[in-house]
C-alpha positions as CSV (number, residue, x, y, z in Angstrom):
1,M,0.0,0.0,0.0
2,S,1.4,3.4,-1.0
3,P,0.6,6.3,1.4
4,D,-0.3,9.7,0.0
5,P,1.5,12.9,1.1
6,S,-1.1,13.6,3.8
7,G,-0.3,10.4,5.7
8,G,-3.1,8.2,4.4
9,M,-3.4,5.7,1.5
10,S,-3.8,6.5,-2.1
11,S,-7.4,6.8,-3.5
12,E,-7.1,3.5,-5.2
13,N,-6.1,1.8,-2.0
14,V,-8.9,3.5,-0.1
15,V,-11.4,2.1,-2.6
16,G,-9.9,-1.3,-2.2
17,T,-10.0,-1.2,1.5
18,L,-13.6,-0.1,1.6
19,R,-14.5,-2.8,-0.8
20,Q,-12.9,-5.4,1.5
21,L,-14.7,-3.8,4.4
22,A,-18.1,-4.3,2.6
23,E,-17.2,-8.0,2.1
24,V,-16.3,-8.4,5.8
25,L,-19.5,-6.7,7.0
26,Q,-21.6,-9.1,4.9
27,S,-20.1,-12.0,7.0
28,Q,-20.4,-10.4,10.4
29,R,-23.1,-11.9,12.6
30,T,-23.0,-9.4,15.5
31,L,-23.2,-5.6,15.6
32,G,-20.1,-5.4,17.8
33,A,-18.0,-7.3,15.3
34,A,-19.2,-5.2,12.4
35,L,-18.5,-1.9,14.3
36,A,-15.0,-3.1,15.3
37,S,-14.2,-3.8,11.6
38,I,-15.3,-0.3,10.6
39,A,-13.2,1.3,13.4
40,E,-10.2,-0.7,12.4
41,T,-10.7,0.2,8.7
42,A,-10.8,3.9,9.7
43,T,-7.3,3.7,11.0
44,L,-6.2,2.2,7.6
45,S,-8.1,4.4,5.2
46,V,-8.6,7.8,6.8
47,P,-5.6,10.1,6.4
48,R,-3.8,10.8,9.7
49,C,-6.2,8.6,11.7
50,D,-4.4,6.9,14.6
51,A,-7.4,5.7,16.6
52,A,-11.1,5.4,16.1
53,S,-14.2,4.8,18.2
54,I,-17.9,4.3,17.3
55,A,-20.5,5.5,19.8
56,I,-24.0,4.2,19.2
57,S,-27.2,5.8,20.5
58,L,-28.7,4.2,23.6
59,E,-31.9,5.8,24.8
60,G,-30.9,9.0,23.1
61,R,-27.4,9.2,24.5
62,P,-24.1,8.1,22.9
63,S,-22.2,5.1,24.3
64,T,-18.9,3.7,22.9
65,A,-19.5,0.3,21.3
66,A,-16.2,-0.2,19.4
67,I,-12.6,1.1,19.5
68,S,-9.4,0.5,17.6
69,A,-7.1,1.8,20.4
70,R,-7.5,2.5,24.1
71,V,-6.9,6.3,23.7
72,A,-10.1,6.5,21.7
73,L,-12.1,5.0,24.5
74,E,-10.3,7.2,27.1
75,L,-11.2,10.4,25.2
76,D,-14.8,9.3,24.6
77,M,-15.1,8.8,28.3
78,V,-13.7,12.3,29.0
79,Q,-16.5,13.7,26.8
80,Y,-19.2,11.7,28.6
81,D,-17.9,12.7,32.0
82,T,-17.7,16.4,31.2
83,D,-20.6,16.6,28.8
84,D,-18.2,18.4,26.4
85,G,-16.6,17.4,23.1
86,P,-16.9,16.8,19.3
87,C,-18.6,13.4,19.6
88,L,-21.4,14.8,21.7
89,T,-21.7,17.9,19.5
90,S,-21.9,15.7,16.3
91,F,-24.4,13.5,18.0
92,R,-26.6,16.4,19.1
93,T,-26.4,18.5,15.9
94,M,-26.2,15.8,13.3
95,S,-23.2,17.5,11.8
96,T,-19.5,16.7,11.2
97,V,-17.2,18.3,13.7
98,R,-13.5,18.9,13.2
99,V,-11.1,20.0,15.9
100,D,-7.7,21.4,15.2
101,L,-5.7,21.1,18.5
102,V,-2.5,22.4,16.8
103,E,-4.1,25.8,16.3
104,G,-5.4,25.7,19.9
105,D,-9.1,25.3,19.1
106,S,-11.0,26.4,22.2
107,S,-14.4,25.1,21.2
108,F,-14.3,22.4,23.9
109,P,-12.6,23.8,27.0
110,H,-12.9,20.6,29.0
111,F,-12.1,18.1,26.2
112,A,-9.3,19.9,24.4
113,P,-6.8,19.9,27.3
114,A,-7.4,16.2,28.0
115,A,-6.8,15.4,24.3
116,R,-3.6,17.4,24.1
117,R,-2.3,15.6,27.2
118,K,-2.6,12.3,25.3
119,G,-0.8,13.7,22.3
120,V,-3.8,14.1,20.1
121,R,-3.6,16.9,17.6
122,G,-6.8,16.5,15.6
123,V,-10.3,15.1,16.1
124,L,-13.0,14.3,13.7
125,S,-16.5,13.2,14.6
126,V,-19.0,12.2,11.9
127,P,-22.7,11.4,12.5
128,A,-24.1,8.1,11.2
129,T,-27.8,8.8,10.4
130,W,-30.7,6.5,9.6
131,G,-34.3,7.5,9.2
132,G,-33.6,11.1,9.9
133,E,-31.9,10.5,13.3
134,V,-28.4,9.9,14.5
135,V,-27.9,6.3,15.4
136,A,-24.1,6.6,16.0
137,T,-21.1,8.7,15.6
138,L,-17.7,7.8,14.1
139,N,-14.9,9.5,16.2
140,L,-11.4,9.7,14.8
141,Y,-8.3,10.8,16.7
142,S,-4.9,11.9,15.1
143,R,-1.5,12.3,16.8
144,T,0.1,13.6,13.5
145,G,-2.1,16.6,12.8
146,P,-5.6,17.9,12.1
147,F,-7.9,16.1,9.7
148,D,-8.5,17.6,6.2
149,E,-11.3,17.4,3.7
150,S,-10.0,14.1,2.2
151,A,-10.3,12.6,5.7
152,V,-13.9,13.9,6.1
153,A,-14.8,12.4,2.7
154,V,-13.6,8.9,3.6
155,A,-14.9,9.1,7.2
156,S,-18.4,10.0,5.8
157,V,-18.4,6.8,3.7
158,L,-17.5,4.8,6.8
159,A,-20.2,6.6,8.9
160,A,-22.7,5.5,6.3
161,Q,-21.5,1.9,6.7
162,V,-21.9,2.4,10.5
163,A,-25.5,3.5,10.0
164,I,-26.3,0.4,7.8
165,A,-24.7,-2.0,10.3
166,V,-26.7,-0.5,13.2
167,S,-29.9,-0.4,11.3
168,R,-29.6,-4.1,10.2
169,S,-28.9,-5.3,13.7
170,P,-31.7,-7.1,15.7
171,E,-30.6,-5.1,18.8
172,F,-31.3,-1.8,17.0
173,A,-34.6,-3.0,15.6
174,A,-35.8,-4.2,19.0
175,A,-34.8,-1.0,20.7
176,R,-36.5,1.1,18.0
177,N,-39.7,-0.8,18.3
178,V,-39.8,-0.3,22.1
179,V,-39.2,3.4,21.7
180,E,-41.9,3.7,19.0
181,E,-44.4,1.8,21.0
182,A,-43.8,3.9,24.0
183,Q,-44.3,7.1,21.9
184,R,-47.5,5.7,20.5
185,N,-48.7,4.9,24.0
186,V,-48.0,8.5,25.1
187,D,-49.8,9.9,22.0
188,D,-52.8,7.6,22.5
189,H,-53.0,8.7,26.2
190,S,-52.9,12.3,25.2
191,D,-55.7,11.9,22.6
192,V,-57.9,10.2,25.2
193,N,-57.2,13.0,27.6
194,L,-58.0,15.6,25.0
195,A,-61.3,13.9,24.1
196,T,-62.2,13.7,27.8
197,G,-61.6,17.4,28.1
198,L,-63.7,18.2,25.1
199,L,-66.6,16.2,26.5
200,M,-66.3,18.0,29.8
201,V,-66.6,21.3,28.0
202,N,-69.3,20.3,25.5
203,E,-71.5,18.3,28.0
204,G,-70.8,20.3,31.1
205,C,-69.8,17.2,33.0
206,T,-67.0,16.1,35.3
207,A,-63.9,14.1,34.3
208,E,-65.4,10.9,35.7
209,Q,-68.7,11.5,33.8
210,A,-66.7,12.2,30.6
211,E,-64.8,9.0,31.0
212,A,-68.0,7.1,31.6
213,L,-69.4,8.6,28.3
214,L,-66.3,7.4,26.5
215,R,-66.7,3.9,27.9
216,H,-70.4,3.8,27.1
217,A,-69.9,5.0,23.4
218,S,-67.1,2.4,23.1
219,A,-69.3,-0.5,24.2
220,Q,-72.3,0.8,22.2
221,D,-70.4,1.3,18.9
222,E,-68.1,-1.7,19.5
223,R,-65.1,0.5,19.0
224,T,-62.1,1.1,21.2
225,I,-62.0,4.1,23.5
226,L,-59.1,5.4,21.4
227,E,-61.2,5.2,18.3
228,I,-64.1,7.0,20.0
229,A,-61.6,9.7,21.2
230,H,-60.3,10.2,17.7
231,R,-63.9,10.6,16.4
232,I,-64.7,13.2,19.1
233,I,-61.5,15.1,18.2
234,R,-62.3,15.0,14.5
235,Q,-65.8,16.3,15.1
236,H,-64.5,19.1,17.2
237,Q,-61.9,20.1,14.5
238,S,-64.5,20.0,11.7
239,S,-66.9,22.2,13.7
240,R,-64.4,25.0,14.3
């Protein structure tokens, strides 16, 4: 493999490495193994990348799931402990974050000193998005200098692979279903409460009486209470 002047591989070798990664990912049976392969590939294909981590979204917060070197985990943990850093910012804003520690970037007052103490001179965090939300971030650390645009380009391709790997995993699907079901339950409860309030206003009754009316209509029409609530809400909206 012939490195390019920026410290990475040539474009031909990058393409070859990414093609090999795609083949490896097809054979991986667990999410952890797939993410570990992507993290390792980052150190081989992204110019100046010395260490990589992948933080996946768990209940709306990032948690490191794969690393290529211990320093990546250590700097991820600094960010979680101080609530400050490029990984967290990328996760929250769905945007790519580059930090140049050579020029004394002061965007992250807690994280930057810790990174410098470990000899890190550049950091790059790229969001992995799926279905309009961040499912993970790819976090890269360099001891040789800040990351450039070519590094961002390759890292973005790898972040897309992270998103695919996460979205295909049974763990992600199960977690997503739980979250979606919980949100539906919250929405359904809100609709029933709204219909109860409308009945209280329109019928001049108490909350207990409104709930009794909902149950009676449900039994009489052989519909669920939620369906009756939706009907009341539609009637109210059409009469406005």
